[in-house]
MOPAC internal coordinates of N, CA, C and O (Angstrom, degrees):
PM7 1SCF
backbone

  N    0.0000 0     0.00 0     0.00 0    0    0    0
  C    1.4549 1     0.00 0     0.00 0    1    0    0
  C    1.5311 1   112.05 1     0.00 0    2    1    0
  O    1.2310 1   120.03 1   158.20 1    3    2    1
  N    1.3300 1   117.54 1   -21.80 1    3    2    1
  C    1.4669 1   119.26 1  -178.03 1    5    3    2
  C    1.5294 1   111.64 1   -61.51 1    6    5    3
  O    1.2310 1   119.02 1   131.90 1    7    6    5
  N    1.3523 1   119.47 1   -48.10 1    7    6    5
  C    1.4741 1   117.62 1   176.92 1    9    7    6
  C    1.5235 1   112.53 1   -62.13 1   10    9    7
  O    1.2310 1   120.18 1   141.55 1   11   10    9
  N    1.3093 1   117.25 1   -38.45 1   11   10    9
  C    1.4642 1   121.05 1   179.04 1   13   11   10
  C    1.5304 1   110.23 1   -62.21 1   14   13   11
  O    1.2310 1   120.50 1   133.44 1   15   14   13
  N    1.3258 1   116.65 1   -46.56 1   15   14   13
  C    1.4722 1   120.54 1   179.45 1   17   15   14
  C    1.5226 1   111.21 1   -62.80 1   18   17   15
  O    1.2310 1   120.38 1   143.09 1   19   18   17
  N    1.3336 1   116.87 1   -36.91 1   19   18   17
  C    1.4631 1   120.91 1   177.58 1   21   19   18
  C    1.5282 1   110.40 1   -62.80 1   22   21   19
  O    1.2310 1   120.21 1   136.79 1   23   22   21
  N    1.3336 1   117.21 1   -43.21 1   23   22   21
  C    1.4636 1   121.08 1   179.53 1   25   23   22
  C    1.5254 1   110.15 1   -63.73 1   26   25   23
  O    1.2310 1   119.97 1   135.04 1   27   26   25
  N    1.3190 1   117.66 1   -44.96 1   27   26   25
  C    1.4755 1   120.93 1   179.76 1   29   27   26
  C    1.5282 1   110.01 1   -63.03 1   30   29   27
  O    1.2310 1   120.10 1   136.68 1   31   30   29
  N    1.3107 1   117.41 1   -43.32 1   31   30   29
  C    1.4666 1   121.05 1   178.50 1   33   31   30
  C    1.5328 1   110.59 1   -62.19 1   34   33   31
  O    1.2310 1   120.48 1   135.65 1   35   34   33
  N    1.3304 1   116.69 1   -44.35 1   35   34   33
  C    1.4611 1   120.96 1   179.85 1   37   35   34
  C    1.5286 1   110.76 1   -62.86 1   38   37   35
  O    1.2310 1   120.28 1   139.46 1   39   38   37
  N    1.3262 1   117.08 1   -40.54 1   39   38   37
  C    1.4677 1   120.75 1   175.74 1   41   39   38
  C    1.5211 1   110.76 1   -60.85 1   42   41   39
  O    1.2310 1   120.26 1   134.04 1   43   42   41
  N    1.3108 1   117.11 1   -45.96 1   43   42   41
  C    1.4613 1   120.98 1  -177.95 1   45   43   42
  C    1.5219 1   111.20 1   -62.48 1   46   45   43
  O    1.2310 1   120.23 1   136.41 1   47   46   45
  N    1.3178 1   117.17 1   -43.59 1   47   46   45
  C    1.4658 1   120.97 1  -179.64 1   49   47   46
  C    1.5238 1   110.52 1   -69.56 1   50   49   47
  O    1.2310 1   120.41 1   135.69 1   51   50   49
  N    1.3358 1   116.82 1   -44.31 1   51   50   49
  C    1.4624 1   120.42 1   179.90 1   53   51   50
  C    1.5158 1   112.43 1   -63.12 1   54   53   51
  O    1.2310 1   120.67 1   140.00 1   55   54   53
  N    1.3198 1   116.32 1   -40.00 1   55   54   53
  C    1.4559 1   119.40 1   178.72 1   57   55   54
  C    1.5280 1   111.99 1   -73.17 1   58   57   55
  O    1.2310 1   119.99 1   156.14 1   59   58   57
  N    1.3269 1   117.62 1   -23.86 1   59   58   57
  C    1.4716 1   119.94 1   174.77 1   61   59   58
  C    1.5224 1   109.80 1   -65.66 1   62   61   59
  O    1.2310 1   120.59 1   138.92 1   63   62   61
  N    1.3270 1   116.48 1   -41.08 1   63   62   61
  C    1.4617 1   120.39 1   176.73 1   65   63   62
  C    1.5195 1   110.67 1   -62.72 1   66   65   63
  O    1.2310 1   120.44 1   136.62 1   67   66   65
  N    1.3238 1   116.76 1   -43.38 1   67   66   65
  C    1.4637 1   120.92 1   179.48 1   69   67   66
  C    1.5228 1   110.99 1   -62.95 1   70   69   67
  O    1.2310 1   120.16 1   143.22 1   71   70   69
  N    1.3174 1   117.29 1   -36.78 1   71   70   69
  C    1.4616 1   121.10 1   179.65 1   73   71   70
  C    1.5208 1   110.93 1   -63.55 1   74   73   71
  O    1.2310 1   120.71 1   138.50 1   75   74   73
  N    1.3188 1   116.25 1   -41.50 1   75   74   73
  C    1.4612 1   119.64 1  -177.16 1   77   75   74
  C    1.5307 1   112.98 1   -71.21 1   78   77   75
  O    1.2310 1   119.73 1   164.65 1   79   78   77
  N    1.3247 1   118.12 1   -15.35 1   79   78   77
  C    1.4634 1   121.96 1  -177.63 1   81   79   78
  C    1.5265 1   113.53 1   -99.51 1   82   81   79
  O    1.2310 1   119.69 1  -170.05 1   83   82   81
  N    1.3132 1   118.21 1     9.95 1   83   82   81
  C    1.4617 1   121.05 1  -177.46 1   85   83   82
  C    1.5312 1   110.65 1   -74.53 1   86   85   83
  O    1.2310 1   120.30 1   -31.88 1   87   86   85
  N    1.3513 1   117.03 1   148.12 1   87   86   85
  C    1.4651 1   120.54 1  -174.03 1   89   87   86
  C    1.5230 1   115.58 1   -78.55 1   90   89   87
  O    1.2310 1   119.70 1   168.24 1   91   90   89
  N    1.3298 1   118.18 1   -11.76 1   91   90   89
  C    1.4613 1   119.37 1  -179.53 1   93   91   90
  C    1.5250 1   109.41 1  -146.48 1   94   93   91
  O    1.2310 1   120.21 1   -20.56 1   95   94   93
  N    1.3274 1   117.20 1   159.44 1   95   94   93
  C    1.4699 1   119.52 1   177.35 1   97   95   94
  C    1.5278 1   112.62 1   -60.53 1   98   97   95
  O    1.2310 1   119.95 1   144.03 1   99   98   97
  N    1.3349 1   117.70 1   -35.97 1   99   98   97
  C    1.4730 1   120.13 1   178.98 1  101   99   98
  C    1.5221 1   110.26 1   -65.65 1  102  101   99
  O    1.2310 1   120.33 1   138.30 1  103  102  101
  N    1.3319 1   116.97 1   -41.70 1  103  102  101
  C    1.4599 1   120.65 1   178.36 1  105  103  102
  C    1.5269 1   110.17 1   -65.97 1  106  105  103
  O    1.2310 1   120.31 1   140.25 1  107  106  105
  N    1.3188 1   117.02 1   -39.75 1  107  106  105
  C    1.4646 1   120.31 1   177.91 1  109  107  106
  C    1.5241 1   110.91 1   -63.51 1  110  109  107
  O    1.2310 1   120.72 1   141.14 1  111  110  109
  N    1.3245 1   116.23 1   -38.86 1  111  110  109
  C    1.4651 1   120.27 1   178.23 1  113  111  110
  C    1.5280 1   111.12 1   -64.94 1  114  113  111
  O    1.2310 1   120.45 1   137.20 1  115  114  113
  N    1.3258 1   116.75 1   -42.80 1  115  114  113
  C    1.4683 1   120.45 1   177.94 1  117  115  114
  C    1.5255 1   111.15 1   -65.75 1  118  117  115
  O    1.2310 1   120.14 1   139.26 1  119  118  117
  N    1.3259 1   117.34 1   -40.74 1  119  118  117
  C    1.4616 1   120.48 1   178.39 1  121  119  118
  C    1.5284 1   110.41 1   -65.14 1  122  121  119
  O    1.2310 1   120.30 1   141.54 1  123  122  121
  N    1.3191 1   117.03 1   -38.46 1  123  122  121
  C    1.4607 1   121.02 1   177.10 1  125  123  122
  C    1.5286 1   110.98 1   -64.23 1  126  125  123
  O    1.2310 1   120.53 1   137.51 1  127  126  125
  N    1.3275 1   116.59 1   -42.49 1  127  126  125
  C    1.4742 1   120.16 1   177.53 1  129  127  126
  C    1.5137 1   110.54 1   -62.52 1  130  129  127
  O    1.2310 1   120.37 1   139.47 1  131  130  129
  N    1.3328 1   116.89 1   -40.53 1  131  130  129
  C    1.4661 1   120.74 1   177.65 1  133  131  130
  C    1.5272 1   110.59 1   -64.17 1  134  133  131
  O    1.2310 1   120.75 1   142.72 1  135  134  133
  N    1.3109 1   116.18 1   -37.28 1  135  134  133
  C    1.4709 1   120.92 1   178.23 1  137  135  134
  C    1.5234 1   110.69 1   -62.02 1  138  137  135
  O    1.2310 1   120.63 1   128.86 1  139  138  137
  N    1.3286 1   116.40 1   -51.14 1  139  138  137
  C    1.4645 1   119.51 1  -178.61 1  141  139  138
  C    1.5242 1   111.91 1   -66.95 1  142  141  139
  O    1.2310 1   120.40 1   142.71 1  143  142  141
  N    1.3168 1   116.85 1   -37.29 1  143  142  141
  C    1.4596 1   120.02 1   177.37 1  145  143  142
  C    1.5211 1   110.98 1   -63.87 1  146  145  143
  O    1.2310 1   120.29 1   139.21 1  147  146  145
  N    1.3276 1   117.04 1   -40.79 1  147  146  145
  C    1.4601 1   120.72 1   178.51 1  149  147  146
  C    1.5204 1   111.16 1   -61.48 1  150  149  147
  O    1.2310 1   120.67 1   130.76 1  151  150  149
  N    1.3068 1   116.32 1   -49.24 1  151  150  149
  C    1.4670 1   120.10 1  -179.56 1  153  151  150
  C    1.5278 1   110.54 1   -63.16 1  154  153  151
  O    1.2310 1   120.21 1   134.10 1  155  154  153
  N    1.3336 1   117.21 1   -45.90 1  155  154  153
  C    1.4581 1   120.60 1  -179.38 1  157  155  154
  C    1.5259 1   111.59 1   -62.20 1  158  157  155
  O    1.2310 1   120.55 1   134.44 1  159  158  157
  N    1.3278 1   116.55 1   -45.56 1  159  158  157
  C    1.4655 1   118.50 1  -178.10 1  161  159  158
  C    1.5247 1   111.39 1   -67.74 1  162  161  159
  O    1.2310 1   119.93 1   142.27 1  163  162  161
  N    1.3074 1   117.74 1   -37.73 1  163  162  161
  C    1.4694 1   119.64 1   177.58 1  165  163  162
  C    1.5226 1   110.70 1   -65.49 1  166  165  163
  O    1.2310 1   120.03 1   142.87 1  167  166  165
  N    1.3189 1   117.55 1   -37.13 1  167  166  165
  C    1.4649 1   119.96 1  -179.51 1  169  167  166
  C    1.5229 1   112.51 1   -76.12 1  170  169  167
  O    1.2310 1   119.99 1   164.50 1  171  170  169
  N    1.3165 1   117.63 1   -15.50 1  171  170  169
  C    1.4610 1   121.09 1   178.50 1  173  171  170
  C    1.5225 1   111.22 1   -68.98 1  174  173  171
  O    1.2310 1   120.01 1   141.24 1  175  174  173
  N    1.3209 1   117.59 1   -38.76 1  175  174  173
  C    1.4646 1   121.67 1  -174.86 1  177  175  174
  C    1.5283 1   114.06 1   -57.54 1  178  177  175
  O    1.2310 1   118.43 1   133.02 1  179  178  177
  N    1.3354 1   120.61 1   -46.98 1  179  178  177
  C    1.4735 1   118.27 1  -179.72 1  181  179  178
  C    1.5297 1   112.59 1   -64.39 1  182  181  179
  O    1.2310 1   120.55 1   145.58 1  183  182  181
  N    1.3358 1   116.55 1   -34.42 1  183  182  181
  C    1.4691 1   118.92 1   179.73 1  185  183  182
  C    1.5271 1   111.05 1   -68.89 1  186  185  183
  O    1.2310 1   120.68 1   140.86 1  187  186  185
  N    1.3166 1   116.31 1   -39.14 1  187  186  185
  C    1.4670 1   119.40 1   176.64 1  189  187  186
  C    1.5233 1   109.73 1   -65.35 1  190  189  187
  O    1.2310 1   120.66 1   140.89 1  191  190  189
  N    1.3321 1   116.33 1   -39.11 1  191  190  189
  C    1.4595 1   120.46 1   178.81 1  193  191  190
  C    1.5309 1   111.36 1   -59.79 1  194  193  191
  O    1.2310 1   120.48 1   146.99 1  195  194  193
  N    1.3314 1   116.70 1   -33.01 1  195  194  193
  C    1.4633 1   121.06 1  -176.72 1  197  195  194
  C    1.5301 1   113.64 1   -82.08 1  198  197  195
  O    1.2310 1   119.61 1  -179.32 1  199  198  197
  N    1.3369 1   118.35 1     0.68 1  199  198  197
  C    1.4634 1   121.05 1  -178.63 1  201  199  198
  C    1.5252 1   111.20 1   -53.72 1  202  201  199
  O    1.2310 1   120.47 1   136.64 1  203  202  201
  N    1.3112 1   116.70 1   -43.36 1  203  202  201
  C    1.4633 1   119.84 1  -177.52 1  205  203  202
  C    1.5278 1   112.40 1   -76.52 1  206  205  203
  O    1.2310 1   120.21 1   172.49 1  207  206  205
  N    1.3277 1   117.21 1    -7.51 1  207  206  205
  C    1.4564 1   120.96 1   179.82 1  209  207  206
  C    1.5263 1   112.73 1   -90.70 1  210  209  207
  O    1.2310 1   120.02 1   173.32 1  211  210  209
  N    1.3125 1   117.58 1    -6.68 1  211  210  209
  C    1.4638 1   120.08 1  -176.13 1  213  211  210
  C    1.5276 1   112.44 1  -102.92 1  214  213  211
  O    1.2310 1   120.68 1  -161.71 1  215  214  213
  N    1.3076 1   116.30 1    18.29 1  215  214  213
  C    1.4570 1   119.44 1   175.65 1  217  215  214
  C    1.5132 1   115.10 1   102.86 1  218  217  215
  O    1.2310 1   119.84 1   171.00 1  219  218  217
  N    1.3071 1   117.92 1    -9.00 1  219  218  217
  C    1.4561 1   119.66 1   176.14 1  221  219  218
  C    1.5166 1   109.57 1   -78.48 1  222  221  219
  O    1.2310 1   120.81 1   -35.28 1  223  222  221
  N    1.3142 1   116.06 1   144.72 1  223  222  221
  C    1.4554 1   120.15 1   179.45 1  225  223  222
  C    1.5201 1   109.27 1  -149.10 1  226  225  223
  O    1.2310 1   121.38 1   -13.13 1  227  226  225
  N    1.2958 1   114.97 1   166.87 1  227  226  225
  C    1.4500 1   120.95 1   175.01 1  229  227  226
  C    1.5156 1   113.35 1    74.67 1  230  229  227
  O    1.2310 1   121.27 1    24.53 1  231  230  229
  N    1.3313 1   115.18 1  -155.47 1  231  230  229
  C    1.4665 1   119.90 1  -175.92 1  233  231  230
  C    1.5316 1   113.82 1   -62.07 1  234  233  231
  O    1.2310 1   119.76 1   145.44 1  235  234  233
  N    1.3156 1   118.07 1   -34.56 1  235  234  233
  C    1.4714 1   120.32 1  -179.79 1  237  235  234
  C    1.5247 1   110.45 1   -63.55 1  238  237  235
  O    1.2310 1   120.20 1   135.87 1  239  238  237
  N    1.3222 1   117.23 1   -44.13 1  239  238  237
  C    1.4695 1   120.51 1   179.45 1  241  239  238
  C    1.5220 1   110.64 1   -63.32 1  242  241  239
  O    1.2310 1   120.91 1   138.24 1  243  242  241
  N    1.3328 1   115.86 1   -41.76 1  243  242  241
  C    1.4658 1   119.72 1   179.37 1  245  243  242
  C    1.5244 1   110.36 1   -64.60 1  246  245  243
  O    1.2310 1   120.41 1   139.89 1  247  246  245
  N    1.3288 1   116.82 1   -40.11 1  247  246  245
  C    1.4645 1   120.52 1   178.76 1  249  247  246
  C    1.5304 1   110.50 1   -62.86 1  250  249  247
  O    1.2310 1   119.99 1   131.75 1  251  250  249
  N    1.3432 1   117.62 1   -48.25 1  251  250  249
  C    1.4669 1   120.52 1   179.35 1  253  251  250
  C    1.5243 1   111.16 1   -60.94 1  254  253  251
  O    1.2310 1   121.09 1   140.19 1  255  254  253
  N    1.3107 1   115.53 1   -39.81 1  255  254  253
  C    1.4636 1   120.33 1   178.96 1  257  255  254
  C    1.5328 1   110.58 1   -63.39 1  258  257  255
  O    1.2310 1   120.00 1   133.26 1  259  258  257
  N    1.3189 1   117.61 1   -46.74 1  259  258  257
  C    1.4605 1   120.77 1  -178.97 1  261  259  258
  C    1.5283 1   111.82 1   -66.60 1  262  261  259
  O    1.2310 1   120.31 1   139.72 1  263  262  261
  N    1.3262 1   117.01 1   -40.28 1  263  262  261
  C    1.4676 1   120.21 1   177.32 1  265  263  262
  C    1.5303 1   109.83 1   -64.27 1  266  265  263
  O    1.2310 1   120.69 1   136.44 1  267  266  265
  N    1.3170 1   116.28 1   -43.56 1  267  266  265
  C    1.4688 1   119.95 1   178.78 1  269  267  266
  C    1.5096 1   112.66 1   -61.69 1  270  269  267
  O    1.2310 1   120.22 1   134.25 1  271  270  269
  N    1.3433 1   117.19 1   -45.75 1  271  270  269
  C    1.4600 1   120.06 1   177.92 1  273  271  270
  C    1.5231 1   111.51 1   -64.91 1  274  273  271
  O    1.2310 1   120.28 1   143.52 1  275  274  273
  N    1.3252 1   117.07 1   -36.48 1  275  274  273
  C    1.4628 1   119.90 1   179.37 1  277  275  274
  C    1.5231 1   110.82 1   -65.29 1  278  277  275
  O    1.2310 1   120.23 1   135.54 1  279  278  277
  N    1.3215 1   117.16 1   -44.46 1  279  278  277
  C    1.4675 1   120.84 1   178.00 1  281  279  278
  C    1.5281 1   110.33 1   -62.81 1  282  281  279
  O    1.2310 1   120.65 1   135.27 1  283  282  281
  N    1.3232 1   116.37 1   -44.73 1  283  282  281
  C    1.4688 1   120.30 1   179.19 1  285  283  282
  C    1.5289 1   110.81 1   -62.18 1  286  285  283
  O    1.2310 1   120.21 1   138.68 1  287  286  285
  N    1.3288 1   117.20 1   -41.32 1  287  286  285
  C    1.4614 1   120.42 1   180.00 1  289  287  286
  C    1.5234 1   112.09 1   -66.57 1  290  289  287
  O    1.2310 1   120.08 1   139.83 1  291  290  289
  N    1.3234 1   117.45 1   -40.17 1  291  290  289
  C    1.4610 1   120.06 1   178.44 1  293  291  290
  C    1.5299 1   109.79 1   -63.99 1  294  293  291
  O    1.2310 1   120.56 1   137.21 1  295  294  293
  N    1.3320 1   116.53 1   -42.79 1  295  294  293
  C    1.4747 1   119.56 1   177.74 1  297  295  294
  C    1.5226 1   110.55 1   -63.83 1  298  297  295
  O    1.2310 1   120.57 1   133.95 1  299  298  297
  N    1.3317 1   116.51 1   -46.05 1  299  298  297
  C    1.4515 1   120.78 1  -173.11 1  301  299  298
  C    1.5241 1   112.68 1   -73.17 1  302  301  299
  O    1.2310 1   120.17 1   155.60 1  303  302  301
  N    1.3069 1   117.27 1   -24.40 1  303  302  301
  C    1.4594 1   118.37 1  -175.48 1  305  303  302
  C    1.5235 1   112.60 1  -113.75 1  306  305  303
  O    1.2310 1   119.96 1   119.94 1  307  306  305
  N    1.3126 1   117.68 1   -60.06 1  307  306  305
  C    1.4636 1   120.26 1  -175.12 1  309  307  306
  C    1.5293 1   112.16 1   -69.08 1  310  309  307
  O    1.2310 1   120.12 1   127.49 1  311  310  309
  N    1.3147 1   117.38 1   -52.51 1  311  310  309
  C    1.4739 1   120.12 1  -178.20 1  313  311  310
  C    1.5233 1   109.91 1   -65.84 1  314  313  311
  O    1.2310 1   120.03 1   138.49 1  315  314  313
  N    1.3141 1   117.55 1   -41.51 1  315  314  313
  C    1.4634 1   120.72 1   178.23 1  317  315  314
  C    1.5279 1   110.26 1   -62.24 1  318  317  315
  O    1.2310 1   120.32 1   139.54 1  319  318  317
  N    1.3288 1   117.00 1   -40.46 1  319  318  317
  C    1.4582 1   120.89 1   178.05 1  321  319  318
  C    1.5204 1   112.02 1   -60.85 1  322  321  319
  O    1.2310 1   120.24 1   137.86 1  323  322  321
  N    1.3181 1   117.14 1   -42.14 1  323  322  321
  C    1.4705 1   121.14 1   177.98 1  325  323  322
  C    1.5292 1   110.00 1   -65.39 1  326  325  323
  O    1.2310 1   120.19 1   139.31 1  327  326  325
  N    1.3242 1   117.23 1   -40.69 1  327  326  325
  C    1.4712 1   119.97 1   177.49 1  329  327  326
  C    1.5316 1   111.17 1   -61.88 1  330  329  327
  O    1.2310 1   120.47 1   136.92 1  331  330  329
  N    1.3226 1   116.71 1   -43.08 1  331  330  329
  C    1.4709 1   120.28 1   179.65 1  333  331  330
  C    1.5264 1   110.46 1   -64.86 1  334  333  331
  O    1.2310 1   120.73 1   139.65 1  335  334  333
  N    1.3499 1   116.22 1   -40.35 1  335  334  333
  C    1.4633 1   119.71 1   176.86 1  337  335  334
  C    1.5331 1   110.05 1   -60.92 1  338  337  335
  O    1.2310 1   120.12 1   133.40 1  339  338  337
  N    1.3306 1   117.38 1   -46.60 1  339  338  337
  C    1.4656 1   121.09 1  -179.91 1  341  339  338
  C    1.5265 1   111.03 1   -62.83 1  342  341  339
  O    1.2310 1   120.22 1   141.17 1  343  342  341
  N    1.3275 1   117.18 1   -38.83 1  343  342  341
  C    1.4611 1   121.05 1   177.79 1  345  343  342
  C    1.5251 1   110.66 1   -64.74 1  346  345  343
  O    1.2310 1   120.30 1   136.40 1  347  346  345
  N    1.3187 1   117.02 1   -43.60 1  347  346  345
  C    1.4679 1   120.45 1   177.89 1  349  347  346
  C    1.5257 1   110.99 1   -63.55 1  350  349  347
  O    1.2310 1   120.17 1   139.50 1  351  350  349
  N    1.3271 1   117.28 1   -40.50 1  351  350  349
  C    1.4682 1   120.64 1   178.63 1  353  351  350
  C    1.5279 1   110.62 1   -64.13 1  354  353  351
  O    1.2310 1   120.04 1   137.79 1  355  354  353
  N    1.3217 1   117.52 1   -42.21 1  355  354  353
  C    1.4629 1   121.29 1   178.59 1  357  355  354
  C    1.5271 1   110.99 1   -63.79 1  358  357  355
  O    1.2310 1   120.29 1   135.96 1  359  358  357
  N    1.3240 1   117.06 1   -44.04 1  359  358  357
  C    1.4603 1   119.77 1   179.80 1  361  359  358
  C    1.5220 1   111.18 1   -66.52 1  362  361  359
  O    1.2310 1   120.34 1   144.99 1  363  362  361
  N    1.3256 1   116.96 1   -35.01 1  363  362  361
  C    1.4640 1   120.35 1   176.46 1  365  363  362
  C    1.5274 1   110.30 1   -65.76 1  366  365  363
  O    1.2310 1   120.43 1   139.03 1  367  366  365
  N    1.3278 1   116.78 1   -40.97 1  367  366  365
  C    1.4679 1   120.60 1   178.39 1  369  367  366
  C    1.5274 1   110.87 1   -63.10 1  370  369  367
  O    1.2310 1   120.48 1   138.89 1  371  370  369
  N    1.3233 1   116.69 1   -41.11 1  371  370  369
  C    1.4727 1   120.37 1   177.92 1  373  371  370
  C    1.5252 1   110.01 1   -64.22 1  374  373  371
  O    1.2310 1   120.79 1   137.02 1  375  374  373
  N    1.3276 1   116.09 1   -42.98 1  375  374  373
  C    1.4626 1   120.14 1   179.67 1  377  375  374
  C    1.5310 1   111.32 1   -63.99 1  378  377  375
  O    1.2310 1   120.50 1   137.85 1  379  378  377
  N    1.3234 1   116.64 1   -42.15 1  379  378  377
  C    1.4687 1   120.62 1   179.86 1  381  379  378
  C    1.5159 1   112.19 1   -66.61 1  382  381  379
  O    1.2310 1   120.30 1   150.79 1  383  382  381
  N    1.3125 1   117.03 1   -29.21 1  383  382  381
  C    1.4692 1   119.38 1   179.55 1  385  383  382
  C    1.5281 1   112.03 1   -77.92 1  386  385  383
  O    1.2310 1   120.38 1   172.94 1  387  386  385
  N    1.3127 1   116.89 1    -7.06 1  387  386  385
  C    1.4545 1   121.42 1   177.29 1  389  387  386
  C    1.5025 1   115.26 1    85.79 1  390  389  387
  O    1.2310 1   119.80 1  -173.11 1  391  390  389
  N    1.3244 1   117.98 1     6.89 1  391  390  389
  C    1.4680 1   120.68 1  -177.93 1  393  391  390
  C    1.5189 1   112.99 1   -74.29 1  394  393  391
  O    1.2310 1   119.91 1   165.00 1  395  394  393
  N    1.3279 1   117.78 1   -15.00 1  395  394  393
  C    1.4646 1   119.88 1   178.79 1  397  395  394
  C    1.5219 1   112.00 1   -90.09 1  398  397  395
  O    1.2310 1   120.30 1   170.51 1  399  398  397
  N    1.3477 1   117.02 1    -9.49 1  399  398  397
  C    1.4477 1   120.00 1  -178.63 1  401  399  398
  C    1.5192 1   110.34 1   -78.49 1  402  401  399
  O    1.2310 1   120.10 1   -35.63 1  403  402  401
  N    1.3501 1   117.41 1   144.37 1  403  402  401
  C    1.4698 1   119.21 1   179.55 1  405  403  402
  C    1.5346 1   110.19 1   -69.45 1  406  405  403
  O    1.2310 1   121.11 1   -30.45 1  407  406  405
  N    1.3258 1   115.49 1   149.55 1  407  406  405
  C    1.4791 1   120.70 1  -179.14 1  409  407  406
  C    1.4881 1   111.47 1   -78.40 1  410  409  407
  O    1.2310 1   120.10 1   180.00 1  411  410  409

């Protein structure tokens, strides 16, 4: 778990820097949401993995494990993808309005 925790920590710190460099408050808010979603979804996987370690067994444990991985995957991929799309759209809108151009 130590390497995994290091990766999650590095993601959180790296995405904090990215959040502070956004061109608008809306973009910063979207980047912050992406940051928290990334950390939350990454931390979901070890807990789902431990489902079979808490006394559950058989088909019920497999079902909980599959549901947990499915929820984590949807958060980590689909929801994150929509957040990135929204962030790109916001940054494009800021760029088109000329706010990124030097004075």
